[in-house]
N, C-alpha and C positions, 0 to 999 in steps of 0.2 A: 504494499500499500504506499502511495506517494505521501510525502510529508504534508502537502496542502490538503490531501483527501483525509489524512489522519486528523488534521486540525478541524476539518468540517465535521467529522464524526464526533470528536470531543465536544465541539460547540453544540452540536445537535443534541447529544446526550445531556449536556449541562442544562440547556433550556428546557428539555423535557423533565428533567429531575426537579427544576425550579417549579414547573407547572405541577408536578405531583405534590411537592411539598406545600404549595399554595392551596391546592384543591383539598388535600387530605386535611390540612389544618382547618379549613373551612368546614369540611365534613365533621370533624371531631368536636370542635368548639360550638359550631352551630347546632349540632345535635344536643349537646348539653343544654343549650339555652332553650330548647323546645321540649325537654323532658316533662316539664311541669304543665305545659300547654295542652298536652294530648292525652286522651284516655288510653289505658293500657292496651287495649285491643287495637286501637288505631295507631299507637305509637310504633307497633311492629311494621305496619304497612308504610308509615311515614319513614322509618329507618330503611326499609327495603327500597323505597323510591330514591332515597339519598345514595345508597350503595350502588344501585344500578346506574344512576345518573353520573356518579363519580367515575366508575369504570368505563362507561360507554363514552363519555366526553373526553377522558384522558386518552383512551385508545384513538379516537377520532383526531384529537389535537396532535398526538404523536405522529400520526400519518401525515397531517398537514406540514408539520415542522420538518419531518424527514424528507418530504417531497422537495421543499425549498432548499434545504442543505445538501441533500444527496442525490437529488433527481438530475437528470441530464437534459431536461427540457431546454429548448432554446428560448422559449417565451418567459424569461425570468421577470422582465418588467411587467408583463400582464399578470404573472402570479402574485407579485407584490401589491399591485393595485387591487387585486381581488382577495387579498389576505383577510380583510374584515368580513367579507362575504363567506369565505370558507369556514371561518370560525363560527359564524352565525348558523351555517348549515350544520356544523357539528353540534350546536346547541339544539337545532330543530330535530336532528337525528336522535339525539339523547332523549328528548321529550317523546318522540314517537315510540322508541324502544320501551320506555317506562310505561306509556299508555297501553301498548300491546301486552306487556307483562301483567299489568293490573287487570285488564279485561280478561286475559286468559286465566288468570288465577281465580277470578269470580265465576268464569264459565266452568272451570273444573269443580268449584264448590257446588254449582248448580246440579252436578251429576250425583251429588250425595256424599262428596268428599269433605264437605264443610258447610258452614252457614253462609248463605249468600247475603252480603251487605254491600250494596253498591256505593255506600259512602266510603268503603275501603279504597275504591278507585281514586276518589277525591283525595284521601289521605296520602295515597302513594304519589300522586301527581304533585301534591303540596310538598312532599318530601323532596322530590326532584327540583321543584321550583325554589325551594329554600337554599339550594346551592348557588343561586344566581349572583349573589354578592362576590364570591370568590371567582366565578367565571367571568363576571364583568370586569373585575380587576385585571384578570389575565388577558382578556380581550383587548383592553385598553393599552397595556404596556407591551404586548408581544411585538408589535412593529418596532418599538424602541429597543427591545432586547436583542433583536437579530442584528448583528454587526453590519454596518453599511457596505463594507467591502464584499460581504457575501451576498447581501440582498441586491445591491446594484452594481457590484463589481467596481468599487472605488469611484462611483458616479458622484460628482458634485454638481447637481443640476440646477439650473435656474427654472423658474416657473414656465418660461416659454419652452423649455425642453420637454415638459410633460404634454404641452399642447401639440407638439409635433407628432405625437403618436407613439405607441408601444414598440413599433418596429425599429425606430431609430435607437431607442434605449436598448433593445435586445441586441442589435448589431453592435452597439458599443460595448455591451457586456461580453459578448463573444470575442471581440477584438482585444479587450483587456485580458481575458483569460489566456490568450496566447502569449502573454508577456508577464508570467508569474515571477518577476525578478525580485531578488532580495534587495533591500535598501543599499544603494551605492553600487549596484552591479550592472546597471544598464548602459548600453552604448550611447543611447539618445535620451535626452530629457526633452519632453514635449510640455510646453506651457501653453495650454489651450483650454478654454471653458466651454466652448461649443462642441457638443457631443458628436455632431455630424462631422465637423471638421477634424475632431480628434480621431474618429473612427477611420477616416481616410488615411491619415498619417500612420496610425497603428497598423492598418492593413498593409500599407506600403512597406513598413519596417518588417512585418512578418515575411513578405515576399523576399526581402533582401537579407533575411536571416539575421536581423539586428534586434536586439532587445531594447524596448522603449519603456521609460517610466513617465507616466502622465500626471501632471498636476494642473490645477486651474486657478491658482493665486500666485502672486509675486513672492509672497513670504514663503510659500511652500517650495517654490523654485530656488529661492535664496538658500534655504536650509539644506536643500539637496546638493547644491554646488559647494556648500561649505564642507561637505564630506570629502570632496576632491577624490572621487574614485578614479582609479587608474584606467578604468574601462570606458570612462565618458569621452566621447569623441565629437558629439554634436548637441547643440541646443537649438531646438526649433521653437521660435517665440512668436506669440501673437501680440499685437500692440495693446488691445483692450481686453483685459480679463476681469473677472469678478472681484469685488472687495471681499477680503476674508472676514472671519468672525471677530477679529480685533480692530477692524476699521482701517486696515492698510489699503490706501487708495492708489498706490503706485501702479502705473501702467508698465508696458513693455519697454518704452523708451527710458523710463526712470530706472528700470532694472539694468538696462544696457549701460547707463552712466555709472551706476553702482558697481557693476561687473567690471568696468574698465578700471576702477580704483583697486579692486582686489585681484582681478585677473586681467591685466592689460592685453589688448589684442596681439601686441607684438611678441608676447612671450607665453600666452596661454596654450594649453596642449589640445584644446578642443575648438571647434568652429561654432559660429552663431549664424543662424538663418532667421531672418524676419519673414513670417508667413502671415500676411494680413491682407484685408480688403482695402486698407487705408495706407498703403505704402507712400502715398503722396504727402503724408504727414510726418515723415521721418525727419525732414529737415537736416540740420548739421550733424545730428546723431547718427545719420545713415552710415557714415564712415566707421562707426564702432562695430557694425555687423560685417560679416564676411560675405553675405548674400541676402538679398530680399526678393521674395516671390509674391506676386500678386494673387490673391484668391479670385476665381479658382485656379489653383496651381497646376502646372504640367508635371506629372510624375516622371516623364522622360527627362525633362530639364533637371529635375532634382537628382535623378539617378546618375545623369552624366556628371553632375558636380561632385557627387559623393565618390564616383570612380576617380575623378581627377584628384580628389583629396585622399584617395586610397582608403576610404572608409568601407567601400564595397569593391569587389572585383567586377570585371566587365559582364560576367554571367550572373543573372539574378539568382539569388538563393545561396551564393557563395560569399562568405565574409572574409575580409582581408586578415 
């Protein structure tokens, strides 16, 4: 089993164990609170409803979480957007199972195996419904407990990215998966916040057998460059990227200026390419970059330049 697959399994088991602890805790303490509220004969049905609901919901929930972590579906973006619906369906399935059990039990009693009391059905359903508090908490926090890198493949998306459709998200996720590089081990650092543009560069790097690390803020790019990995050969930089959570409003040109101070163009071991739809705004700072390409960029032009810089060989798929 590969290391990243093992990590997914560990995270999946950890989240399921958290769910088990939360629901079992709700089952135990919630049952104690209801002991004095129910008659003895109804309390058994009430408890049965809680037990069935607990096991059924946890089984369904485990299946959902396992699918997200361990499944090989390409529609990851769609799976995440539908996550609340999946959990709601797990709740609905739980209530259906409890209802069928309660009705079946009374149907068996009607054959002479016991006393038929249709109020027992109500007590059983009430028992299942009494688990709603723990289930609601789990439903609310599950999306936050699943790590972003697994859910959306290190996506840092703007609102506009969601409106572009699931297929763009899914393509980006698949492209990211082809570059499972450790921190500081990539050949290329991509500073791009648009997932469509980022996907194009990531796919290009895959064809050239180059590893690429993608970030979407200047602060993240700066931290990566500070590592000074020996393998870093190229930075592909967009001019306008998103503001990070700390309010860093620097753009690509500001990053170029700062980069010149710490890694002067004349002596640095890597190249810098500006890849933007606004190359006309470069001004005097244009000379700080080694190349600037206008979006939409020509992959052949980029390939030829990388061959010239000996970053890739003439034949696609062969790294220098």
